[in-house]
N, C-alpha and C positions, 0 to 999 in steps of 0.2 A: 786873573780868574774871571771866567765868564759868569754873568748874572743870569739866572734862569727863574722865570716866573711860571708857576703851575696854577692852573685854574680848573675848576670842576663844575659841571652841571649835572643835575640828576640825583640818582639814588645813593644810598650808603655804600653800595658795592663800588660805584665810581669813586667815592671818597676814599675808600680803602685802597683802591688801585693807585690813585694819585699820591696818597701818602707813601705807598711802597716805592713809586717812581722817585719821589722826593728823596727818600733815603738812598736810593741807588745813585742819583745824581750827586748827592752830598759825599758819598764814599768815593766817587770818581774825581772829586775835586772842584765841583762847581759851587758857586754861592747861590743859595736860594733866597729870593726876594719876593715881595708882594707884587701882584699885577699893577699896582698903583706906583711902584717904585721905578727906578731906572734899570730896565732889564735889557739884555742882549738877545735873549731867546724867550719866547712866550709859547707855552703849550697848553691847549685847552682839551680836556677830556670831556667829551660831549655826550648828550643824551638825545634819544629820538622817540621817547615813549608817546609824545603827542606832537602835533604840528607846532604848538607853542614852543616846545623844547627845541625843535629844528630852528625856529625863528630866533630863539635866544642864542643858539650857537652861532648863527650868522652875525647877529648883532655884536656878540662878544668879540668875534674876530675883527669886525670893522672897527670897534672901539680900540682894540689892541693896535691896529694899524695906524689909527689917528694918534695914539699915544706915542708910538715910536715908528715913524715911517721907514726908518732904515733897519729896524730889527728883523730877526728871523722868527717867523710864526708857523707853528705846527697845529693842525686840527686833527684830532684822533678820536677814536671811540665809536659809540653806537651810531651817531649821526653820519660819520664817515662810512661806517659799514652799510647803513641803509641806503645811502646815496650811491655807493659803488663807483664805478667808472664814470657815471653820468653826473656825479656831484661837481658843481661849479662853485668854487670859492676863491675868487681872484686874489683876495688879500692873504691867503695862506700859501706859504712857500713849500709846505710839506703836508700831505694828507695820509694818515695811516688808519686803516680799519682795525677792528678788534683782533683780526688774525695776525696783524703786524705790529700792534702797538707794544707788545711785550719787549720788542727790540728797540724801543725808543731811545734808551740810554746809549746803546751801541751806535745807533744811527747819528745821534747828536755828537757823540765822541768822534765819529769819523769826520763829520762836517766841521766841528769846532773842538779840536783836541784841547783838553784842559791844560792850562799853563801851570797850575799849582801841583806840586808833588804830594803835599799832604792833603788828606781829605778834609773837607769843611764840616762844620757841625750842623747836624740836622735839627732845626727848631721850627715848630709850627705854631707854638703858642697855645695849643689846645690841652685840655685836661683829660680827654678821652681819645682812645686810639681805635680806629676801625680796622679790623682784621678779616681778610677774605678767607673763608673756609671752603667755599664751593662756587662753581660757576656753571652756567648753561641751564637751559630749560627746554623741555620737549612736550609741555602740556598743550600748547597751541590753543589757548583761549581765543575765541573768535575775533576779539578786538585787539589783541596784543601783538606788537611787532617784535617783542623781546626774543622769542624763539628763533626769529629770522636773523637777528644780529648777534645773538650769543648762542650759537648752535651747538658747540662742543661742550658736553658735560664733563666736569672733572671735580675732584675733591682733593684737598691737601691732606697730607699725612698727619696723624695725631701728634707725633713727636715734633714735627715741624711747627705746628700751630702752638704747642706748649712752649717750645723754645722761643718763638717770637713774642708770646705774651710775657715771658720772664724778662726778655730784653726790654719790652716796653715798660714793665714795672721798674726795672733798674734805671730807666730814664726818668722816672718820676710820675708816670701816668697812674691815675687812680681808677680809671674805668676802661674796660675793653668792650667793644661792640662786635659781636660775631655777625658777619654779613655774607651775603651771596645772592644769587638769583633765586634759589629755592633751598634755603638752609635746612628745611625739614627733610630734604632728600639726601642729606649728608650720609655718605657711606664710604669708609676707607679701612681696608684691612680687617673687615668684619665688624667694624665699630660704627654704630649709627649716631645720630645727634645726641641722644641721651647719654650714650657711652662717652662721646667726646666731652660733654659737659662734666660728667663724672671725673674724667681724667684731668680736665682743667682744674676743677676744684681740689683734686687730690695733689696735683703737682705744681700748683702756682699759689701765690699769696695775694694776687690782685684783689683789691678791696671790693670792686664792683664788676660784675659780668652781666652784660645786657644782650638780648637777642634782637635781631632786626625785624623779621616778619615770619609768620607761620600760617599754614593753611589749617582749616578746622579738622581735617582728617589726621593731622600730625599732632594734635593735642591728645596725648595718651596719659593714663594714670601713672605709668612709669616716669614719663617726662615731668609731669606736674609734681611728683613726689620730690624731685630735686630742689624745689623751691622751699623746702624746709631749711635749706642753707641760706642765711640772710645775705650772703654775698651776691646771690642772684637777684637782679633788679625785678621788682614786682610790677612789671610792665609787659604786656603782650600786644603786639600789633598783628591784627588778623583782619585782612581785607574782606569786606562784605560784598561790595560792588553793586548789589541790588537786593531789595527786600521782597522781590517777586520771584517765585520759583520759575515762572514762565520765562522771565528775562535771564535768570541764571542758566537755564537750559540753552537759550539762544547764545549766551556768552560762552557756553561750553565750560563753565566753572565745574570743578571736580567735587561739588557738594550741593546739597539742597539747603533750604532754609532750616529744615529740621536738624540737619547735621550741624549747621552753624549754631543753632540754639543749644544743642547738646554740648558742643565745645565750650560755649560761653558759660553754661551752667557748671561744667566741670572745673573751669578756671576759678570761678567764684566760690565753688565748694572746697577745692583743695588749696587755693591760694587766696584766702580772705583779704580784702582790701586792695587786690591787684587792679591796676588800671588796664583797660582794654581800649585801644585806639583802632580806628578802621579807615578804610577808603570806600568811596561811593562814586559810581559813574552815573551821571545824569544825562538823559536824552539818548540812550542806546537805541538803535533802530528797532522799531516795533514797540517801544515803551508807550503804553497807553496811559491815560490819566489814572486809571485804576492801578496800574503797575507802579506809577510814580507815587500815588497815595500810599501804597503798601511800604515803599522805601522810606517815605517821610515819616510814617507812623512808627516804623521799626526803629529808626535812629532816635526818635523822640522818647521811646519807651525802653530801649535796651541798656541805658545807663553807661554809654560810652564816655570815656574821659576826653576824647577828641575825635572829630570826624574830619577827614580830608576829602572834600567833595570837588569834583572837577567835571567839566562837560565832556561828553563823548567826542573823541578826536579820531577821525577816519584815517587809518593807516593803509595805504595801497598794498595789496598782496595778502591782507588778512581776509578771513572768511566774512567778517562783518562788513567789509568795504563793498561787497557785492549784494548785501541784503536789501530787501525792500523795506518800506516803512520808515525812511529817514525822517527825523524830527526837524521841524522848522527851527532855525536858529533863535528866533524870537521866543518860541516856546521853551527851548532849552534855557535861555537866559532867565526867563521867569521862574522856571522850576529850580534852577541853580540858586537864585536869590532866596527862595523859600528854604532850601536845604541849608544854605549858609546861615540863615537866621536861626534855624533849628540847631545847627552845629554849635553856634555861639551859646545858645541857651543850655544845651546839655553839658558843654564844657564848664559853664559857670555852676551848674548843679553839682557836677563832680567836685569841683574845687571847693564849693560851699561846705561839703561834707568834711573837709580837712580843717575848717576854721577851728582854732583853739587847740589843734593837735601839735605835738612835737614830732618833727621829722628831720632826718639827716639830709643835708644839702651838699652837693659837690659844687663849690663856687668856681666861677669862670672868670668873668671880667667886670670892670667898672664902667658904668655908663656915664654919659655927660651930665646927668642930673645928680651925680654923686652916689647913686645906688649901685650896689653890686648885684649880679644875677648868677643863678646856678640852678641845678635841677635835683629834685628828689629822686628816690629810687623808682617811684611810680610816675616819673617824668612830668611833674608839675614844675613850671618855671617859677622860681622864687626870687624876690627882690629884698635886699636888706642893706642896712648901713653898718659900716665897720670903721673902727678907729685905726685898724691895722691893714694888712694886705692878705686877704683870705684866698687869693687865687690858688687853685689846685689843692685846696684843703677841704676836708669833709667835717662839718660841724652840725650839732643838733640845735635846731631853732624852733621857736613856736610860731605857727602861722596864724596871723591875727585878722587878716581880711583879704578879700579879693582885690587885686590891683592889676590894671592893664590886662595882659593876657595870662596872668599868673596869680600869685599870692604874695602878700607883703609879710615879711617876718618881723618879729619884735626886734628892736635895735640890739645889736651885739657889740660889746666893747672889748 
């Protein structure tokens, strides 16, 4: 039986795809192992959203080759798609772009026919499963490479998604994350995203259902009304990208700051206590000190639970790559440090509101210091001590104080 190691960089959609590939390999009779173990075949599902993501992909492939000089290495995914025929990766034996990676199991089976007749057991040690419901984007925000590497829009059937969720629950998963490139654009057989969620809640018993990311225009009263069901995690990820209407227009984002404010207010009105997390790009071409000050002020006042800030990364072929007004790297670095400090502060403010409250936590793994960690419905990372083995269980705990990047729970016996 060949050992296969699957590795993933990037978004939740990539994680969902890698999870699906893992199940396919397991059914075919391969043994799935960690990239740190002794593998015969290593497969990296890559990301290309920034130049840092490209660098990480090349680094991971080099590390894999050093780990096993004689092993078979495959690079696939968005970085392979973006690089195209010009991509040079001498340590990779096989390169598959997004158009070809769906056939990875068949390709590996052709090169390395599995010796075992019985399928192996798929185990990934996680408590949540990522399920892809949609793929592809045609929004073409001026900075974004994604529409170029995930060009073909598609949505899975409702019955297919429900069937997979029921299978994941039968395997013991406690939480499902619905993911895709633009899940708010889900549409299949006349069913939109709200309809899909209604169908999932009616036809599955999964304890937790979480959504990956939404746009402000997709936050509707009908959608928010579904959060009356406690199985829906009280967490919304809604990318801001800039607190300046001028920069949002240059970015070609499909909303204004006013639209974002209305969506934020609607969430907090209809889903009290919900966490809203966001993304922010620093140093977009043409971003003045005034534009940056607006972004900084917005994240300081909006009450986000978490802010993921990153520097603008030029992607060749995008509209922004040809824009004037590029920001000096030293200026971007300074602005980013200010945003990171503000992000840390707002995260602490949000967590401080939970001090003394009782919340349900889905526990994951034990750390070296003896503390277990898990996540609340509103995605607060919680640490606690247990006398037993709480992995993959949901329990009610009292949050007593801020600890590291999360909260410390009262000891549970």
